[in-house]
C-alpha positions in Angstrom: 17.4 10.5 -70.4 18.3 8.3 -67.4 22.0 8.0 -67.0 23.7 4.9 -65.6 27.1 4.3 -64.0 27.8 0.5 -64.3 30.2 -0.6 -61.6 31.8 -4.0 -62.2 33.7 -5.3 -59.2 36.7 -7.5 -60.0 39.3 -9.5 -58.2 41.5 -11.6 -60.3 38.6 -12.1 -62.7 40.4 -11.6 -66.0 38.8 -14.7 -67.6 35.3 -13.4 -66.8 36.2 -9.9 -68.1 37.4 -11.5 -71.4 34.2 -13.4 -71.7 31.5 -10.9 -70.6 32.7 -7.3 -70.5 32.2 -6.8 -74.2 28.4 -7.3 -73.9 28.3 -4.6 -71.3 30.5 -2.1 -73.2 28.4 -2.7 -76.4 25.1 -2.1 -74.7 22.6 -0.4 -77.1 22.0 2.7 -75.0 23.2 6.3 -75.2 23.9 7.5 -71.7 26.0 5.1 -69.6 29.6 4.6 -68.4 31.4 1.5 -67.3 33.6 1.5 -64.2 35.9 -1.4 -63.4 36.3 -1.5 -59.6 39.4 -3.6 -59.2 40.0 -5.0 -55.7 43.8 -5.2 -56.0 44.0 -7.9 -58.7 47.3 -9.5 -59.6 46.2 -11.2 -62.8 46.7 -8.2 -65.2 42.9 -7.4 -65.2 43.5 -3.7 -65.2 46.1 -3.8 -68.0 43.9 -5.9 -70.2 40.9 -3.6 -69.8 42.9 -0.5 -70.4 44.2 -2.0 -73.6 41.0 -3.6 -75.0 38.4 -1.1 -73.6 40.0 2.3 -73.1 36.5 3.9 -72.6 36.1 1.9 -69.3 37.0 3.9 -66.2 39.5 2.2 -63.8 38.9 2.4 -60.1 42.1 0.8 -59.0 41.8 -0.1 -55.3 44.8 -0.9 -53.2 43.4 -4.0 -51.6 40.6 -6.6 -51.7 37.8 -4.8 -49.9 35.3 -7.6 -50.8 32.0 -6.9 -52.4 30.7 -4.4 -50.0 33.9 -2.3 -49.5 34.9 -2.4 -53.1 31.6 -1.2 -54.5 31.4 1.5 -51.8 34.8 2.9 -52.7 34.1 2.8 -56.5 31.1 5.2 -56.4 33.5 8.2 -56.2 34.2 7.4 -59.9 30.5 7.4 -60.8 29.2 10.5 -62.6 25.6 9.5 -63.4 22.3 9.5 -61.5 21.8 5.7 -61.3 24.4 3.1 -60.1 24.4 -0.4 -61.5 26.3 -3.0 -59.5 27.1 -5.8 -61.9 29.1 -8.9 -61.3 32.0 -9.6 -63.6 30.5 -12.9 -64.7 27.3 -11.3 -66.1 26.4 -11.1 -69.8 23.7 -8.6 -70.7 21.1 -8.3 -73.4 21.7 -5.4 -75.8 18.6 -3.5 -74.7 18.8 -4.2 -70.9 19.4 -0.5 -70.0 16.7 0.7 -72.4 14.1 -1.5 -70.8 15.2 -0.5 -67.3 15.2 3.2 -68.2 11.6 2.8 -69.4 10.5 1.3 -66.1 12.3 4.1 -64.1 10.5 6.7 -66.2 7.1 5.0 -65.2 7.9 4.6 -61.5 9.5 7.7 -60.1 9.1 6.6 -56.5 11.2 3.4 -57.0 14.7 3.6 -55.7 16.1 0.2 -56.3 15.4 -2.2 -59.2 16.5 -5.6 -60.5 16.4 -7.1 -64.0 15.4 -10.7 -64.8 18.4 -12.9 -64.1 18.8 -16.0 -66.1 21.5 -18.7 -65.9 24.4 -18.5 -68.4 24.9 -22.2 -68.2 21.2 -22.9 -68.7 19.7 -19.8 -70.4 16.1 -21.2 -70.3 16.2 -21.2 -66.5 16.4 -18.5 -63.9 19.7 -18.1 -62.0 20.1 -18.8 -58.3 21.3 -15.4 -57.1 18.3 -13.3 -57.9 16.0 -15.0 -60.5 12.9 -12.8 -60.8 13.4 -10.9 -57.6 13.9 -11.5 -53.9 11.8 -12.0 -50.8 12.3 -12.9 -47.2 10.2 -15.4 -45.3 9.0 -15.0 -41.7 12.2 -16.4 -40.2 14.6 -14.5 -42.4 15.3 -17.0 -45.1 15.8 -15.3 -48.5 14.1 -16.7 -51.6 13.2 -15.6 -55.1 10.4 -15.8 -57.6 11.9 -18.6 -59.7 14.2 -20.0 -57.0 13.3 -21.6 -53.7 16.3 -22.8 -51.7 18.2 -24.9 -54.2 15.4 -25.4 -56.7 15.6 -23.2 -59.7 12.7 -22.9 -62.2 12.6 -22.7 -65.9 11.6 -19.3 -67.2 8.2 -19.9 -68.9 7.1 -16.3 -68.6 5.4 -17.0 -65.3 7.1 -14.1 -63.6 6.8 -11.5 -66.4 4.9 -9.0 -64.4 6.6 -6.1 -62.7 6.3 -6.4 -59.0 7.5 -4.9 -55.7 10.3 -6.9 -54.0 11.9 -7.3 -50.6 15.4 -7.2 -52.1 17.2 -7.0 -55.4 20.2 -9.2 -56.2 23.7 -7.7 -56.0 24.6 -9.6 -59.1 22.7 -6.9 -61.1 21.3 -4.2 -58.9 20.1 -0.7 -60.0 19.9 2.1 -57.4 19.7 5.8 -57.4 23.1 7.2 -56.5 21.7 9.7 -54.0 19.8 7.0 -52.3 22.9 4.7 -52.1 24.9 7.6 -50.5 22.0 8.4 -48.1 22.1 4.8 -47.0 25.9 5.1 -46.6 26.4 2.2 -49.0 26.7 -1.5 -48.3 27.5 -2.5 -44.7 31.1 -3.5 -44.9 30.9 -5.7 -41.9 29.1 -8.2 -44.2 32.1 -8.3 -46.5 30.2 -10.5 -49.0 26.8 -12.3 -49.2 23.5 -10.7 -48.2 24.8 -7.1 -48.0 22.4 -6.3 -50.8 19.5 -7.7 -48.8 20.5 -5.6 -45.8 20.8 -2.5 -48.0 17.3 -3.1 -49.5 15.8 -3.7 -46.0 17.3 -0.4 -44.8 15.9 1.3 -47.9 12.4 -0.1 -47.1 12.7 1.2 -43.6 12.9 4.7 -45.3 9.8 3.9 -47.3 11.7 3.3 -50.6 10.2 0.9 -53.1 12.2 -1.9 -54.7 10.9 -3.3 -58.1 11.5 -6.1 -60.6 11.8 -5.3 -64.3 11.1 -8.5 -66.3 11.8 -6.8 -69.7 15.5 -6.1 -68.7 17.4 -9.4 -69.0 20.9 -10.4 -67.9 22.6 -13.8 -67.8 24.7 -14.7 -64.7 27.3 -17.5 -64.4 27.4 -17.5 -60.6 29.5 -19.2 -58.1 32.6 -17.2 -58.9 33.4 -15.8 -55.4 33.0 -18.9 -53.2 32.3 -22.5 -54.2 28.8 -23.8 -53.3 29.0 -25.9 -50.1 32.4 -24.5 -49.1 33.2 -23.7 -45.5 33.5 -20.0 -46.1 30.3 -19.8 -48.1 28.3 -21.6 -45.4 29.9 -19.4 -42.8 29.1 -16.1 -44.6 25.5 -17.2 -45.3 24.8 -18.1 -41.7 26.7 -15.2 -40.1 25.4 -12.5 -42.4 21.8 -13.7 -42.2 22.0 -13.1 -38.5 23.7 -9.7 -39.0 20.8 -8.7 -41.2 18.1 -10.0 -38.8 19.6 -8.5 -35.7 19.8 -5.1 -37.4 16.4 -5.0 -39.1 13.8 -7.4 -37.7 10.7 -5.8 -36.2 11.0 -5.4 -32.4 7.7 -7.1 -31.7 8.9 -10.2 -33.7 12.5 -10.2 -32.5 12.5 -12.8 -29.7 10.0 -15.3 -31.3 11.7 -15.1 -34.7 15.3 -15.4 -33.6 14.4 -18.0 -31.0 13.0 -20.4 -33.7 15.8 -19.5 -36.1 18.4 -20.5 -33.4 16.6 -23.9 -33.0 16.5 -24.3 -36.8 20.3 -23.6 -37.1 21.0 -26.2 -34.3 18.9 -28.7 -36.3 20.9 -27.8 -39.5 24.2 -28.4 -37.6 23.1 -31.7 -36.2 21.8 -32.8 -39.6 25.2 -31.8 -41.1 27.1 -33.9 -38.5 24.8 -37.0 -39.0 25.4 -36.8 -42.7 29.2 -36.5 -42.3 29.3 -32.9 -43.4 31.5 -31.9 -40.5 32.8 -28.7 -42.2 29.2 -27.5 -42.5 28.5 -28.1 -38.9 31.7 -26.3 -37.9 30.9 -23.4 -40.1 27.4 -23.0 -38.6 28.9 -23.1 -35.0 31.7 -20.7 -35.9 29.2 -18.3 -37.5 27.2 -18.1 -34.3 30.2 -17.6 -32.2 31.4 -14.8 -34.4 28.2 -12.9 -33.6 29.4 -12.4 -30.0 32.2 -10.0 -31.0 29.9 -8.0 -33.2 26.9 -7.9 -31.0 27.5 -4.5 -29.4 28.1 -3.0 -32.8 24.9 -4.6 -34.2 22.9 -3.1 -31.4 24.1 0.3 -32.3 23.2 -0.3 -35.9 19.8 -1.5 -34.8 19.1 1.7 -32.9 20.1 3.7 -36.0 17.5 1.8 -38.0 14.8 2.4 -35.4 15.7 6.1 -35.5 15.4 6.2 -39.3 12.0 4.6 -39.2 10.7 7.1 -36.6 12.2 10.1 -38.5 10.8 9.0 -41.9 7.5 7.8 -40.4 8.3 4.6 -42.2 7.3 1.0 -41.3 9.8 -1.6 -40.7 9.4 -4.7 -42.9 6.9 -7.0 -41.4 8.1 -10.6 -41.7 5.1 -12.8 -42.6 4.2 -16.0 -44.5 5.5 -18.3 -45.8 7.6 -20.4 -43.4 9.9 -21.6 -46.1 11.6 -24.5 -44.3 8.2 -26.0 -43.4 6.7 -25.6 -46.8 9.7 -26.8 -48.7 10.7 -29.9 -46.6 7.4 -30.9 -45.1 4.8 -29.8 -47.6 7.1 -30.3 -50.6 6.3 -27.0 -52.1 9.3 -26.4 -54.4 8.2 -23.3 -56.5 7.3 -19.8 -55.7 3.7 -20.2 -57.1 3.1 -23.1 -54.7 4.0 -21.2 -51.6 1.4 -19.9 -49.2 0.5 -16.2 -49.2 3.7 -14.2 -49.5 4.6 -11.0 -47.8 2.6 -7.8 -48.4 4.9 -5.2 -50.0 
């Protein structure tokens, strides 16, 4: 039987734990453990979990290592073959592990999986941070089946087929422990946001498949780490997207892709200023400036990825259609099914 180690990262999230941890602990499955990876909370999260759920392992970290660092450090407490990175604001269906285990049994070559992620606030709809699985457009913009930019679809069963993905959401990500260790975990320079996309891209460079499991369902509250539209969220999204692209984009697409992306970011900054969103424009500029300090390190990481591809005779992810910004804003295509031909997996 497939065994799971569920790692729930927490930083002062006691309210979330009180609301959602019980659904995880009471999962209807035989072989799993739950690990609370606590990033130095000061709100009595650890004490409450120890009292209410003594079966939960406590990985008490001495500081806030953000999403990437906290999860990386927590795997030393994990004893099972599969890791499950689960946000502390996620409620799970009782059979979510059973359904995922069945898919793992059928697809031995798959190394990373994602369940269907619906919204806790609107359970009939997909949730922003993953929906029915993630993809990347030709200029590095992430999107999902069920979520294009800020438009989230109702779940009408339109994405109930298992499919290969470009990336799985860190809100509820399943990965083989040995693979995660081989990848050396999440890149801690990201801190938070898009580190899971980078991890999946690096896995694909090794020839590892990523898959969506529609029968396994979880419900995500979302927005707990950083407020939508806040300066820091905008900054992380722009900076980390460039981190990901500079590390992983195919060499023959590098200049053309990044050149247009730079122009699009300038346009986004100008648009923000003209609409009075000066904090957004400042965040975009600051994100670009921050790349300068990290650029030498990013080049080293890029060379490592090139070496991995060569050694494993893999093929770096080829960025292709669609051009999300054009299709969304000019052609008014707002749903996944309306987009032009998507990437070949």
